[in-house]
C-alpha positions in Angstrom: -18.8 -0.3 -5.0 -21.1 0.5 -7.9 -23.1 3.8 -7.6 -26.6 4.0 -9.0 -28.4 7.4 -9.2 -32.1 6.9 -9.1 -34.3 8.9 -11.4 -35.5 10.9 -8.4 -31.9 11.8 -7.4 -31.0 12.7 -11.0 -34.1 15.0 -11.1 -33.0 16.6 -7.8 -29.5 17.2 -9.2 -31.0 18.8 -12.4 -33.3 21.0 -10.3 -30.4 22.1 -8.1 -28.4 23.1 -11.2 -31.3 24.9 -12.7 -32.1 26.9 -9.5 -28.5 27.9 -8.9 -27.8 28.7 -12.6 -30.4 31.4 -12.4 -27.8 33.5 -10.6 -24.6 31.8 -11.5 -24.2 29.1 -14.2 -20.6 28.6 -13.2 -21.4 28.0 -9.5 -24.3 25.7 -10.5 -21.8 23.5 -12.4 -19.4 23.5 -9.4 -22.1 22.5 -7.0 -23.3 19.6 -9.2 -19.6 18.5 -9.5 -19.2 18.6 -5.8 -22.3 16.5 -5.2 -21.3 13.9 -7.8 -17.8 13.7 -6.5 -19.2 13.2 -3.0 -21.2 10.2 -4.3 -17.9 8.7 -5.6 -16.4 9.0 -2.1 -19.4 7.2 -0.5 -19.0 4.5 -3.2 -15.5 3.9 -1.9 -16.5 4.2 1.8 -20.3 3.4 2.0 -20.4 3.3 5.8 -18.8 6.8 6.0 -22.2 8.5 6.0 -24.4 8.7 9.1 -27.7 6.9 9.5 -30.5 9.1 8.4 -32.0 10.3 11.8 -35.6 10.5 10.5 -35.6 6.8 9.6 -34.6 3.6 11.5 -32.4 1.7 9.0 -28.7 0.8 9.0 -28.8 0.7 5.2 -30.2 4.2 4.7 -27.5 6.8 5.1 -26.6 10.3 4.3 -23.6 12.6 3.7 -23.8 16.4 3.7 -22.2 18.5 0.9 -22.7 22.2 1.3 -26.4 22.8 2.2 -27.5 19.5 0.6 -28.1 16.0 2.1 -27.2 13.1 -0.2 -29.5 10.2 0.9 -28.4 6.8 -0.2 -29.1 3.1 0.5 -26.5 0.4 0.7 -27.4 -2.8 -1.0 -25.2 -5.8 -1.7 -22.7 -4.7 -4.4 -24.4 -1.4 -5.1 -25.1 2.0 -3.5 -28.3 3.7 -4.6 -28.4 7.5 -4.4 -32.1 8.0 -3.6 -32.3 11.8 -3.2 -30.4 15.1 -2.9 -32.4 17.3 -0.5 -31.6 20.8 0.8 -30.9 20.6 4.5 -33.7 23.1 5.3 -36.4 20.8 3.9 -38.4 18.4 5.9 -37.1 15.0 4.8 -40.1 12.8 5.4 -42.4 15.3 3.7 -40.0 15.6 0.7 -39.8 11.8 0.5 -43.6 11.6 0.3 -43.8 14.5 -2.1 -41.2 13.0 -4.4 -42.5 9.4 -4.1 -39.4 7.8 -2.7 -40.6 7.3 0.8 -41.8 3.8 -0.2 -38.4 3.1 -1.6 -36.7 3.5 1.7 -38.6 0.6 3.2 -38.1 2.1 6.6 -40.6 3.5 9.0 -40.4 7.0 10.2 -39.5 7.5 13.8 -42.5 8.6 15.9 
C-alpha cells in the first residue's frame, strides 16, 4: 500500500530529530529511521495498528515505536501518516494545536 506522510507528520519527524539531536545526533537519526521503517511495516499490514482510543474510527489507527505514537488513516489504496506524537502528550489537544483534528473526520469520545 502506498504510504503518504502529511506535512504535519513530516514536521513532527523533523522536530523529533531536532530535539533528540541536541544531545545525540546519532541517536536522532536512528529514531527517525525507526519511525520511518515502522511506517513501511504498516504500509504492508495496515490493520496491524490498533484503533486510536481517543477517536471512534476504524480507519484511524496507530502503532507505537519507542515513546512515539504514529497516527495514520487508512484510505482506499493509500495510508496517510497524519502525526507522530510523543506518548505523554494529550492526543486530542495535540491534534487541535497542530490543526489535524479536522483531518481525522472523527469525533472525540466523550
